[in-house]
N, C-alpha and C positions, 0 to 999 in steps of 0.2 A: 554892637553892645557888651562893653568887658565888665566881666564879675570881677571884685577884687576877695580874696579871701586872706582872712587874717588866721594865720595858726596861733593858739596860744597855748603852748606844752607846759605842761607843768614839771618840774623835776621828778624824776623816778624815785620813787624811795628804794634804797637798796635793798634788794631780796634777802632774808633772813634764812639762813642755812637750817632747814627744818629737821630737828633732832628727832631721833628715832628712839622708842623705849619699847623692850621687849618684855611682855608679861607673861612669864609661867606660872598658871595658875588653873586649876583643874574645874574649879566653879564659873561656868559661863556666864553666869548672871552677873557675878562680880566683874568678869571680862567687861561685859557689855558696858556695865556703870563707869568703870574705869576709861573706856575707851571714850565715851561723852566728854567726859572731862579733861580727858589728855589732849583730844583733837580739838577741843574748844580753847584748849591754851595754847595751841599753836606748833603741837608736837604730832608726830605720826606713830602709830602704835601698830605692833606686831603681836599677835598672840599665839600661845603654845599652850596647849590643854595638859601637856604631859612633862615629865623629864626628857625622855628622849627626843622628843621633837624640839622641845627648848633648847637641847643642847645642839642639835644639829642648825637649827635656824640661828643662835647665836653665833655659829661660825660662819654661815652662809653670808647673812646680813650685818653682821658686825655692828651692833645698836650701840647708840650713845651711852644708855643704860638698860640695867637689867632688873624687874621686879620681880622676885622670886619666892613663891610659898614653897613650906619645907615638906609638906605632906601632898605627894604626886603620886600618880600611877606611873609604872614601869620603871623609872629612876628617881629614887629619893632626892628630895631637895639638897639634902646635906651633900650627896655623891655628884650631885649637877654641880653644885659651888665649888666643890674640890677639882672636878673635871674643868671648869672654866678655868679655873687659876693655873691650873698645869699647863693648859694650851697656850701656845705664843700668841694666836690672833685674839683670842678673849681675853687674855691676863690683865690687860689694863681697864677692862669694861667696869666701870663702878656697879656693884649689886646693892641693891637694898633688899632684905629679907622682909617679907610681909605674911605674916602666919599668925595662927591662933595658939602657937606653942609659947607657954609664957616659962619654963623653967630657965634658971641661971644657967645650967649646964648647955641649955641650947643656946643661949646668947654667946656664951663664952666659944663653944665650938665655931657657929657661924662667924664670927669676927677673928677668930683665930684662923680661918681656912680662908679669910682675905674678904667676906662682905663689909661695905662700906658703913651699913646701917642695920638695925635690927629692930622690925617694928611689928609690934602685935596688933593685929587688925582692931580688934574691940576697943584698943586703948586710944585710938587717935581718928579724927573725922577725917574726910575725903580732903578738905581744904588744909589740914595740918598734913596729910601725906604728901599734897602735892607741893606744899613748900620744902618738905625733904627732897622730893625728886628735882625740884629748882635748885636748890643747894648744892645737889650731888652734880649735877648739870653745871654747877658754877654759874650760875644765873642768879 
């Protein structure tokens, strides 16, 4: 008895490169909330709870985008941004500053240091922040 098998192969979808976002933020609840949304959108997220760890991880992992809070333990966000933009391996990574500081001086300082975008946490919904992330990633 001969059995006949018919293979029906569907064309493979081209695998999309999973972009990585480093979130340097000391509030673990906010980290968790963002992780759920970012992963749901098809990105990988790496977390750092202080500026020192954030700098180290940025150099090691070279993420596609960095979300950076300014008020951080160990190394302040302004200093993290400055060091990121001074280092060859991290200079070209877009950085979105996501903070509660609303002063015009803070905005100007971060943009002068090389931040792509400055967002005040309380002024944007998670969906709006996600749109800014996609725009910074060129999507």
